[in-house]
Structure formats: C-alpha cells, structure tokens
C-alpha positions in Angstrom: -65.9 160.5 68.0 -64.2 158.8 65.1 -64.4 155.1 64.1 -60.9 154.5 65.6 -62.2 155.7 69.0 -64.5 152.7 69.2 -61.7 150.2 69.2 -60.7 148.6 72.5 -57.0 149.1 71.7 -55.3 151.5 69.2 -55.3 150.5 65.5 -53.3 152.0 62.6 -55.0 155.2 61.3 -53.9 154.2 57.8 -54.5 150.9 55.9 -53.0 147.5 56.4 -51.1 146.9 53.2 -50.4 143.3 52.2 -48.2 143.0 49.2 -49.8 140.8 46.5 -47.8 138.4 44.4 -48.5 136.7 41.1 -50.1 137.7 37.8 -53.5 139.1 36.9 -54.5 136.4 34.4 -56.5 137.1 31.3 -58.2 134.4 29.2 -59.5 134.6 25.6 -61.6 131.5 26.0 -65.1 133.0 26.3 -67.1 130.0 25.2 -68.5 127.4 27.7 -67.0 126.4 31.0 -67.6 123.8 33.7 -71.3 123.2 34.1 -71.1 122.9 37.9 -69.3 126.2 38.3 -71.6 128.0 35.8 -74.6 126.7 37.7 -73.1 128.0 41.0 -72.5 131.3 39.2 -76.2 131.5 38.2 -77.2 130.7 41.7 -74.9 133.4 43.0 -76.6 135.9 40.8 -80.1 134.7 41.7 -79.4 134.8 45.5 -78.2 138.4 45.8 -80.0 140.3 48.6 -80.0 143.7 50.4 -78.8 143.7 54.0 -80.7 146.9 54.8 -84.1 145.4 53.9 -83.9 141.6 54.5 -82.8 141.8 58.1 -85.1 143.0 60.9 -82.7 145.7 62.4 -85.3 146.9 64.9 -84.9 143.8 67.1 -83.2 144.7 70.4 -79.8 143.1 71.4 -78.5 142.9 74.9 -74.9 144.3 74.6 -73.7 142.2 77.6 -75.0 139.0 76.1 -75.3 139.5 72.4 -76.3 136.0 71.4 -78.5 135.5 74.5 -76.7 132.4 75.7 -76.7 130.9 79.2 -73.5 131.6 81.2 -72.5 127.9 80.9 -71.3 128.7 77.4 -68.9 131.3 78.7 -65.3 130.1 78.1 -64.3 130.7 81.8 -67.5 129.3 83.4 -66.6 127.0 86.3 -63.1 128.3 86.8 -61.8 129.9 89.9 -61.4 133.2 88.0 -65.1 133.2 87.0 -66.3 132.3 90.5 -64.5 135.3 91.9 -65.9 137.8 89.4 -68.8 140.1 90.4 -71.9 140.4 88.3 -70.7 143.7 87.0 -67.4 142.2 86.0 -69.2 139.3 84.3 -71.4 141.7 82.4 -68.4 143.7 81.3 -66.7 140.4 80.2 -69.8 139.5 78.2 -69.9 142.9 76.5 -66.3 142.5 75.4 -66.8 138.9 74.3 -69.6 139.9 72.0 -67.6 142.8 70.6 -64.5 140.6 70.1 -66.5 137.8 68.4 -68.4 140.0 65.9 -65.3 142.1 65.3 -63.5 139.0 64.2 -66.4 138.0 62.0 -66.3 141.5 60.5 -62.5 141.5 59.8 -62.8 138.0 58.4 -65.4 139.2 55.9 -63.2 142.1 54.8 -60.4 139.6 54.3 -62.8 137.5 52.2 -63.7 140.6 50.2 -60.1 141.2 49.3 -59.2 137.6 48.7 -62.2 137.0 46.4 -61.3 140.1 44.4 -57.8 138.7 44.2 -59.2 135.4 42.9 -61.0 137.2 40.1 -57.6 138.5 39.0 -55.5 135.5 39.4 -57.6 132.4 38.5 -57.0 131.3 34.9 -60.5 130.1 34.1 -63.4 132.4 33.1 -66.0 130.3 34.9 -64.1 130.8 38.1 -63.7 134.5 37.5 -67.5 134.7 37.0 -68.3 133.1 40.3 -65.6 134.9 42.3 -67.1 138.2 41.1 -70.5 137.2 42.7 -68.7 136.2 45.9 -67.0 139.6 46.0 -70.4 141.2 46.1 -71.5 138.8 48.8 -68.5 139.7 50.9 -69.1 143.4 50.5 -72.7 142.8 51.9 -71.3 140.8 54.8 -68.9 143.6 55.7 -71.7 146.1 55.5 -74.0 144.1 57.8 -71.5 143.1 60.4 -70.2 146.8 60.6 -73.8 148.0 61.0 -74.4 145.3 63.7 -71.3 146.3 65.7 -72.0 150.0 65.3 -75.7 150.0 66.2 -76.0 147.1 68.6 -72.7 146.8 70.5 -70.8 150.1 70.0 -67.2 148.9 70.3 -64.7 147.1 68.0 -61.7 144.8 68.6 -58.7 144.9 66.2 -57.9 142.1 63.8 -56.8 138.8 65.4 -53.1 138.2 64.6 -53.6 134.5 63.7 -56.2 135.5 61.1 -54.0 138.3 59.9 -51.1 135.9 59.3 -53.2 133.5 57.3 -54.7 136.3 55.2 -51.3 137.7 54.5 -49.9 134.3 53.4 -53.0 133.7 51.2 -52.6 137.0 49.4 -48.9 137.2 49.1 -48.3 133.8 47.5 -47.9 133.9 43.7 -49.6 130.6 43.1 -53.2 131.2 42.0 -54.7 128.4 44.1 -53.4 129.5 47.5 -56.0 132.3 48.0 -58.6 129.6 47.2 -57.1 127.2 49.8 -56.6 129.8 52.5 -59.9 131.6 52.1 -62.5 129.2 50.5 -61.5 126.1 52.5 -60.0 127.3 55.8 -61.2 130.8 56.6 -64.6 130.4 55.1 -64.9 126.8 56.4 -64.2 127.9 60.0 -66.4 130.9 59.7 -69.3 128.7 58.5 -68.9 126.4 61.5 -68.7 129.3 63.9 -71.7 131.1 62.4 -73.6 127.8 62.6 -72.8 127.3 66.2 -74.1 130.8 67.2 -77.0 130.6 64.8 -78.2 127.4 66.4 -77.5 128.3 70.0 -78.5 132.0 70.0 -81.8 133.0 71.5 -81.7 136.5 69.9 -83.9 136.6 66.7 -81.7 139.3 65.0 -78.5 137.3 65.6 -80.0 134.1 64.4 -81.4 135.8 61.3 -78.2 137.7 60.4 -76.0 134.5 60.7 -78.5 132.4 58.8 -78.5 134.8 55.8 -74.7 135.1 55.8 -74.4 131.3 55.9 -76.6 130.9 52.9 -74.0 132.8 50.9 -71.0 131.2 52.6 -72.2 127.7 51.8 -71.9 128.6 48.0 -68.4 130.0 48.6 -67.1 126.8 50.1 -68.7 124.8 47.3 -66.9 127.0 44.9 -63.5 126.2 46.5 -64.3 122.5 46.5 -65.2 122.4 42.8 -62.3 124.6 41.6 -59.5 122.9 43.7 -60.6 119.3 43.5 -59.9 119.1 39.7 -56.6 121.0 40.0 -55.2 119.1 42.9 -55.8 115.8 41.2 -53.0 116.8 38.8 -50.4 118.0 41.3 -47.0 116.3 41.7 -46.2 114.8 45.1 -44.0 117.8 45.9 -46.7 120.3 45.0 -49.3 118.4 47.0 -46.9 118.2 50.0 -46.5 122.0 49.9 -50.3 122.6 50.0 -50.7 120.1 52.8 -48.0 122.0 54.8 -50.0 125.2 54.2 -53.2 123.5 55.4 -51.6 122.2 58.6 -50.1 125.6 59.5 -53.4 127.4 58.6 -55.5 125.1 60.7 -53.5 125.6 63.8 -53.8 129.4 63.2 -57.5 129.0 62.8 -57.9 126.9 65.9 -56.0 129.6 68.0 -58.0 132.4 66.4 -61.1 131.7 68.6 -59.4 131.4 72.0 -60.2 135.1 72.9 -56.8 136.0 74.3 -57.4 139.6 73.3 -60.3 139.9 75.7 -58.3 138.8 78.7 -55.5 141.3 77.7 -57.9 144.2 77.3 -59.7 143.6 80.7 -56.3 143.1 82.4 -57.1 139.6 83.5 -54.5 136.9 84.3 -53.9 135.9 80.7 -51.8 132.8 81.3 -54.3 131.4 83.8 -57.3 132.2 81.5 -55.6 130.6 78.5 -54.7 127.5 80.5 -58.3 127.1 81.6 -59.6 127.6 78.1 -57.1 125.1 76.6 -58.1 122.4 79.1 -61.8 122.9 79.3 -64.2 120.4 78.0 -66.3 123.2 76.5 -63.4 124.5 74.4 -62.5 121.0 73.2 -66.1 120.4 72.0 -66.1 123.9 70.5 -62.9 123.3 68.6 -64.2 120.0 67.2 -67.4 121.7 66.0 -65.4 124.5 64.5 -63.6 122.1 62.2 -66.8 120.3 61.1 -66.6 122.1 57.7 -62.9 122.3 57.1 -61.8 118.7 57.6 -64.3 117.0 55.1 -63.5 119.7 52.6 -59.7 119.2 52.9 -60.2 115.5 52.4 -62.6 116.0 49.5 -60.1 118.1 47.5 -57.4 115.5 47.9 -55.0 117.0 50.5 -55.2 114.0 52.8 -51.6 112.9 53.4 -50.2 111.6 56.7 -49.1 115.1 57.9 -52.6 116.5 57.6 -54.3 113.5 59.2 -51.7 113.6 62.1 -52.4 117.3 62.7 -56.1 116.7 62.8 -55.7 113.8 65.2 -53.5 116.1 67.4 -56.3 118.7 67.4 -58.9 116.0 68.1 -60.9 116.8 65.0 -60.1 113.9 62.7 -63.5 112.3 63.1 -65.0 115.3 61.2 -63.7 113.7 58.0 -66.9 111.6 58.1 -69.2 114.6 58.0 -71.5 115.0 55.0 -70.5 118.4 53.8 -73.2 118.5 51.1 -76.0 117.8 53.6 -74.6 120.6 55.9 -74.6 123.1 53.1 -78.2 122.1 52.1 -79.2 122.6 55.7 -77.7 126.1 55.7 -79.7 127.0 52.6 -82.9 125.6 54.1 -82.5 127.5 57.4 -82.2 130.9 55.6 -85.3 130.1 53.5 -87.2 129.2 56.7 -86.4 132.6 58.2 -87.7 134.2 55.0 -90.9 132.2 55.3 -91.4 133.1 59.0 -90.8 136.7 58.3 -93.4 136.7 55.5 -95.9 135.0 57.8 -95.3 137.7 60.5 -95.8 140.5 58.0 -98.9 138.9 56.6 -100.3 138.5 60.2 -99.5 142.1 60.9 -101.3 143.3 57.7 -104.3 141.2 58.5 -104.5 142.6 62.0 -104.3 146.2 60.7 -107.0 145.5 58.2 -109.2 143.9 60.9 -108.7 146.9 63.2 -109.6 149.3 60.3 -112.8 147.3 59.6 -113.7 147.3 63.3 -113.1 151.0 63.6 -115.2 151.7 60.5 -118.1 149.7 61.9 -118.0 151.6 65.2 
C-alpha cells in the first residue's frame, strides 16, 4: 500500500505547484533590528522541541471518536439524518470526521511550512527573516507530528480542502511581500489556533490534548509575529492600499469559515449533501463553533489596522464581530501556560513511575 492508497478520494500523484510571484529580497543591514521581533526570534530558538520524544505516542486513540467527544458535538446531532443512522453508520461517520479534521490540520501545516519559507525570501527586514526561519522549523515539526498521528492512530487521509487551497494559492502567488503574512499569520494561523484550542479544551483523549497544546505553544508565537510585522507596515499604507488588504481579508475569512463545514465527509459517505449542509448552516452548534473559530482572527485584524466598514460588515454578517473585544495577548499567554502545564504533569508522572520502580526494587531486595 502506498501513501496515496490511504486517501478517501484520489489525489494527484505528483505535486501541487503554486506559482510564486515577487522578489527574493536581500538586505545588507545586519546591525540591530526591532527589539520585539528579536525577542520573539530568541524565544523561537529557545522553544524548539522534538515531536518524537515530547509527545506520549503510546496513548491509545479511538479511531471512531478521535477526540473522545460526546455525540452532542457531532455537526448532524439532532437532525433527522442523524436519527435515522445506525450505530455502525454513526461510527463510520465519526471515523471519517476524525480523519477529515486532522487531515485539514496536516495540510494547513504544510501550507504554513511553504508560506513561512516564502516569507524568509520575500520580507525586506532581517529581523523578520530571522523569526520566519524559526517558524519554518516549527511548521516542519507540525507536519511531522500530524502525519504520524494520522498514520499511526487513524489510518486514512482526506485531500486538501479547496477553500484552504484557494487562500494558500492567493497568499503565495501575490507579489506583495505582506500578503503571505496576512493570509497565513493572521487568517490561516489564527483560525488554526482557535480550532486547535477548541479541540484541546473539549477533548478527553490525553494524546490529542497534549499534541494540540504543544502545537499551539508554537502557533501563538507565529500569530504574534504577524501582528508585530504588519502593524507597523499597515500604519503607513494609503487608503487604496489598505482597501485592497481589507478586500483580501473579507474574501479570506469567508473561505476560512466554509473550510470547517465538512462537506467532503458527506460527499465521501454518499450522504444527502445539500440536506446535511443546510442543517449544519442553521444549527446552533455550528453558529457557536464559527464564533469561537474567529476568536483569534478578528482581534488580530483590528489590531493591525484593517478595520474599515467592509471588514466590520463582513464580520457582522458572519456573527463574529463581538470577537473584536477579545484580549489576544491573554489568549496567547494561556496557550503558553497550557503547554507548560502538560510538561509539568508529564514530569510528575515520570517521577512517580521511577519512584514506584525504585520502591519495588527495594521491596524485592528485602524479600
């Protein structure tokens, strides 16, 4: 069996080639830089970790309920479609849902890997190049761990969601150096952070919680990088230039909202797609889910200065405008603390195990 045989629908045996536009920018200013970005770069170096050793891969995962959530969190729960499904059909739906969700996480991280490498090339400032280089390593690690999780714990993959593909393509193919920042650091990474956070907090599976917490520790720095780099630059834009970026934000946010509806699952399982999508669109659970997904994007967009009428109208239409009041710094600090807590708990478990082994050896010796 090849890797391609594990996909739920056929994927191209070659590569997806996205033409890149714009210059690879060199700078001869090697002295100094912005203190905030250099501090973030130092933190990025200090916080590197190994996905093979930091994560407890031996923890079992239920492939039909990867995150260990109650069925009330299923997007079709309470619908006529769900009520008519047998338990076997519900289990199969759950297996595909886990595969689809973590496949999109995986593909998004490969997108981030390519975009962060592109930022190293295209950004004009050396301090930004430095940090983007550490992010590129972070994203490689995230691709590694999500691929391992899908391979070892689930066994099947879904292709790249087309809404995500469109935003990735637009972010990479634009010649303006700030567009990869805006598409990736603000929108794709912002949405990913919120999605990771939802499943980290709701999941009852220790491996899933741990994996997402560690990834989020990195992603919090990435979003902070985008905020720092773009806020200064966007303050100097003309009205026309700012309007162009706001148009990009509006289109990108609608794409990101639609990315997590799960249409591909309904298509793969030959379910009534239109009815399923109609139920998802109108369900209270999905409305709440959408609002929570934008908890990181909306305050970041406001903070970097892209807060014109068109952006605010779009967020009001999506029902996420109130997220502008969120304290993004506090959320990022919470992400850092959560990962550190997992490390502390792991160290305590390992210490307790060693103490037990020592005590057993002492008891055996006495006997």
